[in-house]
N, C-alpha and C positions, 0 to 999 in steps of 0.2 A: 387434315384430310382424311375422310373415312375411306373412300374408295377411289380407284381411277375413275370410273364412271361419274362419280360426283365432280372431280376436277374436270372432266370433259365437258360436262353439262353447264359447268360455270362458264367455261370458255365459250360454248355454244351460245348462251345467253348473251355474253358480252358482244359477240359478233353481230348476233340476231338484232340487238339494240343499237348497232353502229358504234359501240365503244371500242374501236380497233387497238388503240393505244393500251388500254388495260387487258385486252384479250392477248396481245403480244406478251405482256409481262406474265400473265397466268400460263401461257404456254411454256415460257421459259421455267417458271417456277415448277410446273408439273414435270418437265423434262428432267430438270435437276433432282426432284424428289425421287423419281423413278430410278434415275441412274444411281443415286446414293443407296436407296433402299431395295431395288429389285432390277440390278442391271441385267439379269438374264431375260426378263421380260422386254427390254429394249431390243436385245438382239433377236429373241424368238419372234417377235411381232414386227420388227422392223419399224420401231416407233420413232427412231432417230430420223428416218426419211420422212415419215408423216410430219413431225415437229417442223423440220426444215422447210418441207413444201408449204405447211400452213403459214409459216412466218413470210415466206416469199409471196403467197397469195395476198395476205393482209397487207403487205407493203405496198403491192401494186393494186390493191382494192378495187377490182371491177366487179360490178354485180353478178356476173355469170361465174367468176371465180368464187366468190364468196357463197353462193348457192352450193356449189361443187364442194365446197370446204364444209359448209354446215351439214351436208349429207354424210361425208366421210367421218365427221365428228359424232354424228348421231350413230352411225354404223358401230363405231369403235366403242362408244358409251354403251351400248347394248352387249357387245362382245364382252366387255370387261365388267359387267353389271356386278357381279359378285366377288370380285378380287379385291381383297382389302390387304393393305401394306401398312404396317406397323413400323 
């Protein structure tokens, strides 16, 4: 994974295409990656809350919830555009 933004865009595209199961896996993978490599970002930006909320919305997958989810992901992807974690 090059940037957090790339990971978020992968999740966005999976949700947009309706591949919710793989989106859930990608959310878990991104969360674990950030927790291992940049735990300060998790706390500073309350990412744990975002990840939990996204998983809950995907499990309940109503169209309105998915649209809100996509908006949040896009907002965060823009916010983290240039953050690279090695």
